[in-house]
VOLO-22691 format. One record per atom (N, C-alpha, C): residue number from 1; atom name; x, y, z. Coordinates in steps of 0.05 Angstrom, whole numbers, plus 5000, padded with zeros to 4 digits. Atoms other than C-alpha are relative to their C-alpha. Layout:
<pts>
<NUM CA <X Y Z>>
...
</pts>
This chain:
<pts>
<1 N <5017 4976 5000>>
<1 CA <5000 5000 5000>>
<1 C <5018 5025 5000>>
<2 N <4985 4976 5004>>
<2 CA <5023 5069 4983>>
<2 C <4988 5024 5014>>
<3 N <5009 4974 4989>>
<3 CA <5019 5136 5019>>
<3 C <4996 5019 4978>>
<4 N <5005 4983 5023>>
<4 CA <4986 5183 4970>>
<4 C <5004 5030 5007>>
<5 N <4994 4973 4992>>
<5 CA <5004 5246 5009>>
<5 C <4977 5016 5010>>
<6 N <5024 4986 4990>>
<6 CA <4934 5263 5033>>
<6 C <4990 4984 5024>>
<7 N <5009 5015 4977>>
<7 CA <4907 5245 5102>>
<7 C <4973 4988 4997>>
<8 N <5025 5015 5004>>
<8 CA <4854 5195 5082>>
<8 C <5003 4972 5010>>
<9 N <4999 5028 4990>>
<9 CA <4836 5126 5107>>
<9 C <5006 4981 4976>>
<10 N <4992 5019 5021>>
<10 CA <4870 5072 5065>>
<10 C <4980 4977 5000>>
<11 N <5020 5022 5001>>
<11 CA <4821 5019 5040>>
<11 C <5011 4974 5011>>
<12 N <4992 5026 4988>>
<12 CA <4823 4953 5077>>
<12 C <5002 4978 4979>>
<13 N <5001 5020 5022>>
<13 CA <4807 4913 5014>>
<13 C <5022 5006 4980>>
<14 N <4979 4996 5020>>
<14 CA <4863 4903 4963>>
<14 C <4988 4998 4972>>
<15 N <5008 5003 5028>>
<15 CA <4859 4907 4888>>
<15 C <5025 4999 4982>>
<16 N <4978 5001 5019>>
<16 CA <4902 4897 4826>>
<16 C <4996 5019 4977>>
<17 N <5005 4980 5020>>
<17 CA <4879 4959 4788>>
<17 C <5025 5017 4996>>
<18 N <4976 4983 5007>>
<18 CA <4936 4995 4752>>
<18 C <4995 5029 5006>>
<19 N <5007 4972 4996>>
<19 CA <4898 5061 4760>>
<19 C <4989 5005 5028>>
<20 N <5007 4996 4972>>
<20 CA <4889 5056 4836>>
<20 C <5022 5016 5014>>
<21 N <4979 4984 4987>>
<21 CA <4925 5110 4876>>
<21 C <5014 4986 5024>>
<22 N <4989 5014 4977>>
<22 CA <4936 5062 4935>>
<22 C <5015 4974 4992>>
<23 N <4988 5026 5007>>
<23 CA <4953 4995 4901>>
<23 C <5012 5000 4972>>
<24 N <4989 4998 5027>>
<24 CA <4972 5017 4830>>
<24 C <5022 5021 4999>>
<25 N <4979 4980 5004>>
<25 CA <5018 5070 4802>>
<25 C <4988 5027 4990>>
<26 N <5012 4975 5009>>
<26 CA <4970 5129 4792>>
<26 C <5006 5022 5019>>
<27 N <4994 4978 4982>>
<27 CA <4997 5194 4820>>
<27 C <4976 5019 5001>>
<28 N <5022 4981 4996>>
<28 CA <4945 5243 4848>>
<28 C <5012 5027 5007>>
<29 N <4991 4972 4995>>
<29 CA <4953 5319 4851>>
<29 C <4977 5018 4997>>
<30 N <5020 4979 5005>>
<30 CA <4913 5383 4850>>
<30 C <4977 5000 5019>>
<31 N <5024 4994 4984>>
<31 CA <4842 5393 4874>>
<31 C <4989 4975 5013>>
<32 N <5014 5020 4985>>
<32 CA <4805 5352 4926>>
<32 C <4971 5010 5002>>
<33 N <5028 4992 5001>>
<33 CA <4729 5353 4918>>
<33 C <4983 4978 5013>>
<34 N <5019 5019 4989>>
<34 CA <4668 5319 4949>>
<34 C <4975 5000 4983>>
<35 N <5024 5003 5015>>
<35 CA <4605 5294 4916>>
<35 C <4985 4975 5007>>
<36 N <5017 5024 4995>>
<36 CA <4550 5242 4915>>
<36 C <4998 4984 4974>>
<37 N <5001 5017 5023>>
<37 CA <4550 5183 4867>>
<37 C <4971 4998 4991>>
<38 N <5027 5002 5010>>
<38 CA <4489 5186 4822>>
<38 C <4997 4978 4979>>
<39 N <5001 5022 5019>>
<39 CA <4507 5132 4770>>
<39 C <5024 4982 5005>>
<40 N <4977 5018 4997>>
<40 CA <4550 5070 4778>>
<40 C <4996 4976 4981>>
<41 N <5005 5022 5018>>
<41 CA <4532 5029 4716>>
<41 C <5025 4992 4983>>
<42 N <4977 5005 5017>>
<42 CA <4599 5034 4680>>
<42 C <5021 4983 5015>>
<43 N <4979 5016 4988>>
<43 CA <4659 4989 4693>>
<43 C <5022 5018 5011>>
<44 N <4980 4984 4986>>
<44 CA <4705 5023 4744>>
<44 C <4998 5030 4995>>
<45 N <5005 4971 5003>>
<45 CA <4674 5091 4730>>
<45 C <4973 5006 5012>>
<46 N <5026 4991 4989>>
<46 CA <4619 5129 4767>>
<46 C <4997 5029 4992>>
<47 N <5006 4972 5005>>
<47 CA <4585 5195 4755>>
<47 C <4991 5012 5027>>
<48 N <5007 4987 4974>>
<48 CA <4582 5243 4815>>
<48 C <4987 5027 4994>>
<49 N <5012 4974 5002>>
<49 CA <4542 5306 4827>>
<49 C <5012 5017 5023>>
<50 N <4990 4981 4981>>
<50 CA <4574 5366 4862>>
<50 C <4981 5024 5001>>
<51 N <5017 4977 4996>>
<51 CA <4529 5420 4891>>
<51 C <5017 5023 5012>>
<52 N <4985 4977 4989>>
<52 CA <4557 5490 4903>>
<52 C <4984 5025 4996>>
<53 N <5013 4974 5002>>
<53 CA <4536 5563 4911>>
<53 C <5017 5019 4983>>
<54 N <4986 4980 5017>>
<54 CA <4554 5616 4859>>
<54 C <4989 5028 5007>>
<55 N <5008 4973 4992>>
<55 CA <4554 5689 4880>>
<55 C <4993 5016 4975>>
<56 N <5009 4983 5022>>
<56 CA <4515 5737 4833>>
<56 C <5003 5029 5010>>
<57 N <4996 4973 4990>>
<57 CA <4543 5808 4844>>
<57 C <4977 5020 4995>>
<58 N <5022 4982 5007>>
<58 CA <4485 5843 4810>>
<58 C <4978 5000 5021>>
<59 N <5021 5002 4981>>
<59 CA <4435 5817 4860>>
<59 C <5009 4996 5028>>
<60 N <4989 5003 4974>>
<60 CA <4482 5810 4919>>
<60 C <4990 4975 5014>>
<61 N <5010 5025 4989>>
<61 CA <4459 5739 4929>>
<61 C <5015 4976 4987>>
<62 N <4988 5025 5010>>
<62 CA <4480 5667 4917>>
<62 C <4978 4984 4986>>
<63 N <5018 5019 5012>>
<63 CA <4448 5616 4871>>
<63 C <5012 4972 5001>>
<64 N <4991 5027 4999>>
<64 CA <4452 5541 4876>>
<64 C <5005 4989 4972>>
<65 N <4993 5012 5026>>
<65 CA <4487 5505 4819>>
<65 C <5011 4972 5006>>
<66 N <4988 5027 4997>>
<66 CA <4512 5434 4807>>
<66 C <5015 4993 4974>>
<67 N <4985 5010 5023>>
<67 CA <4560 5398 4761>>
<67 C <5003 4970 5003>>
<68 N <4997 5029 5001>>
<68 CA <4570 5325 4741>>
<68 C <5028 4994 4990>>
<69 N <4973 5009 5008>>
<69 CA <4638 5291 4736>>
<69 C <5001 4970 4997>>
<70 N <4994 5028 5001>>
<70 CA <4659 5223 4712>>
<70 C <5026 4995 5015>>
<71 N <4978 5005 4981>>
<71 CA <4706 5192 4763>>
<71 C <5008 4971 5000>>
<72 N <4991 5028 4999>>
<72 CA <4749 5129 4765>>
<72 C <4994 4988 5027>>
<73 N <5008 5013 4976>>
<73 CA <4724 5080 4817>>
<73 C <5017 4974 5004>>
<74 N <4984 5024 4997>>
<74 CA <4779 5031 4840>>
<74 C <4984 4978 5014>>
<75 N <5014 5022 4987>>
<75 CA <4755 4961 4861>>
<75 C <5003 4999 5030>>
<76 N <4997 5001 4971>>
<76 CA <4783 4969 4931>>
<76 C <4982 5019 5015>>
<77 N <5019 4981 4988>>
<77 CA <4736 5028 4945>>
<77 C <4972 4992 4993>>
<78 N <5025 5011 5010>>
<78 CA <4677 5004 4902>>
<78 C <4976 5017 5010>>
<79 N <5022 4982 4993>>
<79 CA <4629 5064 4911>>
<79 C <4975 4992 4985>>
<80 N <5026 5006 5012>>
<80 CA <4555 5052 4897>>
<80 C <4984 5025 4998>>
<81 N <5018 4978 5003>>
<81 CA <4498 5098 4879>>
<81 C <4990 5009 5028>>
<82 N <5009 4989 4975>>
<82 CA <4481 5145 4937>>
<82 C <5022 5005 5020>>
<83 N <4977 4996 4981>>
<83 CA <4550 5143 4971>>
<83 C <5011 5028 4997>>
<84 N <4986 4974 5000>>
<84 CA <4584 5208 4991>>
<84 C <5030 4994 4999>>
<85 N <4972 5007 5004>>
<85 CA <4656 5207 4967>>
<85 C <5018 5024 4998>>
<86 N <4980 4980 5003>>
<86 CA <4720 5247 4965>>
<86 C <5017 4993 4976>>
<87 N <4985 5005 5024>>
<87 CA <4756 5253 4898>>
<87 C <5024 5018 4998>>
<88 N <4977 4984 5004>>
<88 CA <4823 5279 4876>>
<88 C <5009 4999 4971>>
<89 N <4992 4998 5028>>
<89 CA <4851 5302 4810>>
<89 C <5024 4982 4994>>
<90 N <4978 5017 5009>>
<90 CA <4898 5257 4770>>
<90 C <5004 5006 4970>>
<91 N <4996 4997 5028>>
<91 CA <4924 5251 4700>>
<91 C <4975 4991 4985>>
<92 N <5024 5010 5015>>
<92 CA <4871 5241 4645>>
<92 C <5002 4970 4995>>
<93 N <5002 5029 5004>>
<93 CA <4850 5168 4645>>
<93 C <4985 4993 4975>>
<94 N <5015 5003 5025>>
<94 CA <4802 5176 4586>>
<94 C <4992 5028 4991>>
<95 N <5009 4974 5010>>
<95 CA <4768 5232 4548>>
<95 C <4985 5016 5021>>
<96 N <5016 4986 4980>>
<96 CA <4722 5249 4606>>
<96 C <5008 4995 5029>>
<97 N <4993 5007 4972>>
<97 CA <4756 5220 4668>>
<97 C <5028 5011 5007>>
<98 N <4975 4988 4990>>
<98 CA <4809 5262 4704>>
<98 C <5001 5001 5030>>
<99 N <5001 5001 4971>>
<99 CA <4791 5247 4776>>
<99 C <4998 4971 5009>>
<100 N <5002 5026 4989>>
<100 CA <4796 5186 4821>>
<100 C <4990 5001 5028>>
<101 N <5010 5000 4972>>
<101 CA <4760 5167 4885>>
<101 C <5022 4992 5019>>
<102 N <4979 5006 4980>>
<102 CA <4806 5169 4945>>
<102 C <4988 4991 5027>>
<103 N <5011 5008 4975>>
<103 CA <4757 5158 5002>>
<103 C <4969 5000 4998>>
<104 N <5029 5001 4997>>
<104 CA <4685 5137 5016>>
<104 C <4993 5012 5027>>
<105 N <5006 4985 4975>>
<105 CA <4659 5187 5068>>
<105 C <4976 4987 5014>>
<106 N <5025 5010 4988>>
<106 CA <4589 5159 5079>>
<106 C <4986 4982 4980>>
<107 N <5014 5019 5018>>
<107 CA <4552 5099 5051>>
<107 C <4970 5006 5002>>
<108 N <5029 4996 5000>>
<108 CA <4479 5102 5031>>
<108 C <4987 4980 5019>>
<109 N <5014 5017 4981>>
<109 CA <4434 5076 5085>>
<109 C <4976 4987 4986>>
<110 N <5022 5014 5013>>
<110 CA <4384 5023 5063>>
<110 C <4974 5003 5015>>
</pts>
């Protein structure tokens, strides 16, 4: 297991994914973001939704906005729909994937 340079809990389960920051050789850098998994149908990829507030100077108020990101999901973390996760930037893994899950913050309650 590798120390990725961020204080996160290392997954207890192992994996043999080349693009895993803990068990493979994928370097992580840059931004750390949080979101909720809204789709997990693809192989080793999930779609997350990030909610944030954008300030509008004309009206001196904030408006709610959201964005969707495709994120690599290593088998050792294995996030499902509804889980709250922490992601970190990495090199581009595909056309739309430039982030990887580094920690599962909260699992969806059944």
